[in-house]
N, C-alpha and C positions, 0 to 999 in steps of 0.2 A: 504494500500500500504506500510505503514511503521509504526513502533512502536519503540519509544526510551524512555529510562529511563533518566530523566534529572539529577538525583542524588540528588534532593532536595525534594524527596517524591512525585514527580509528574511524569506523563507520557505524552508523546507527540505522538498522533495518527494522521496519515494522511490517509484520505479516498478519494476515487473518487466516488461520488454519484450524482444522478440527483437532480436538484434544487427542483423538486416537492417532492422529498423525505425529503427535509429539511423544507418544509412548516409545521409549527407547532411543529417541533422537539425541539425547544428551551426550551419549558416548561418541556418536559420530561428530557432533558439534565440537566437543572438546578436542577430538583428534584433528579435525580440519583446522581449528584455530590454534593448535598446539598449546592448548590449555589456557590461552589468554582471553577467550571469549566469555562474555557474560550474557546469560539468557534469563529473561523474565517473562512470565505469562500472566494474563488476566482473562478471566472468563468474559466473553463478549455476549453470549446468548445462545439459544438453541436455533438450529437452522436445518435445512434439508440435508439429506445424506450427500456428502461431497463426492461419492463414487469410490471405486476401489483404490486402496493404497498399496503400492507395489512393495513387496517384501524383498528379501535378499536374493542375490543372483546365484549364490552357491548352494549346493545341496548339503545333506547331512551324512555323516558316517554313522551307521546303525549297527548295533550289536546283533550278530547273527544267532547267538545262542546264549543261554544263561550260564553264569559261572563267575570266576574271579579272574580279573585281567592279569596278564603276565607280561613281563618285559619283552620276551621274545616276540609275542604277537603284536604288542604295541609298537615295536620298532618297525615292523613292516607296515602297520597302519599309519604310522607317522609320515610315510612317504606320500600318502593319499591326501593329507590335510592336517589341520590343527586339532589336537586332541583335548578333551575336557577332563580326562581322568588319568591318574597315575597307576602303576602296577599295584595289585592287591586290592583293588576296588571291586565290589560285587555288582555285577550288571545282570540284566535280564533281556530276553529277546524283545526287540522293538525299541530299546532304549537308545537315545541319541548319545554317542560317545565322542563325537567330534564334528568339525565342519569340513566338508569335502571341498577340495580346491577347485573342482569343476561343477558345472550345473548338474542337478540330479542327485538322487540319494544312492548311497552305495552300502549294501550290507557287508559287514566284515566280521571276521572271527577274532575277537580281542582276548579270547580265553585259550587260544591254542598253545600247547606246550611243545618244547623242543624234544624231538625223539632222541632217546639215549642209545648210543652205540659204543662199542669198545674202542673205536678209533677216533681220536681227537686231532683236530688241526692245531698247529702250534699257536696260532693267534685266534682261532675260531671261538674259543671259550672265554675270551676276555670279557670283562664286564660290559654290558650293553648300556650305552649312554643315551638317554632320552632328553628331549627338550622339555622344560617344565610345562605342565598342562595349563591351558587357558582358564583362569578363574573368572567367572562372570558374576556380576552383581545381579540382583533381582531385575533391575531395569534392563540390563543387557540380555538376560535370559528371555524376558518378555519381548524385547526387540527381535531376538533371534528366531522366535517361533514362526513357522510357516502355517498355512491353512490346515495341513493334515497333522499337526503336532499339538501336544498338550504340555502344560507345565505342572509337575507334581510338586507341591510345596508341603514340607513337613517341618516340625520344630527343629530338626537337626540339619536338614539340607533341602535342596530342591534339584529336581531332575527333569530333563526334557525327554519326552517319549513320543512315539507315533500314536495316532488314534487307534490304528489297528496294529496290534503287537505282532501277530503271526506274519512271518516273512512271505509265506505262500499266499496268504489271503491278500496282503498288500499288492503282490504281483498280479493276482487275478483281477483285483479291482482296477489297477492302473491299466491293464490290458483291455478291460471292458470299457474304461473311459476313453482310451485311444480309439477303439472301434466305434464308439458312439460319436466321437468327434469327427472321424473320417466319413461316417454316413451322413451326418448333419451338416 
């Protein structure tokens, strides 16, 4: 609605946007302004639905099976995107364990264990080093959600999961949706 130059190397921008468009925006705003931005909001009133709000462009890394995460499995999953959990965390099928670097969801096995053999490589059994998992605030977790995901909030933690936990059922539903989209 308005843009002013304050003369001190800063700009003042005034927008009129729906509240649901601000959910989770704080993280992106602080990142883009390198922490120097100041955001303030005031309720203007009720209005018509402003239309769809586009969500993230990347997909999710989804736990393929229930179990406890292992360093070995997380190392290979780390190549696919940013992880939300460290080794030793209990996960269940359909739980979002990371952000996929590419569009679309990717089911992965984060509970896989390394097969034991009698032969060991000289450097193969060295300690596996993982990048620290991404810790999200509640606002960031709400921002991260896509239309087919839910946020579980407990007194101890919060987890993101798919609406349909079963991997096969999610696959059937997405195939059915693609067929309906192709017909219509």
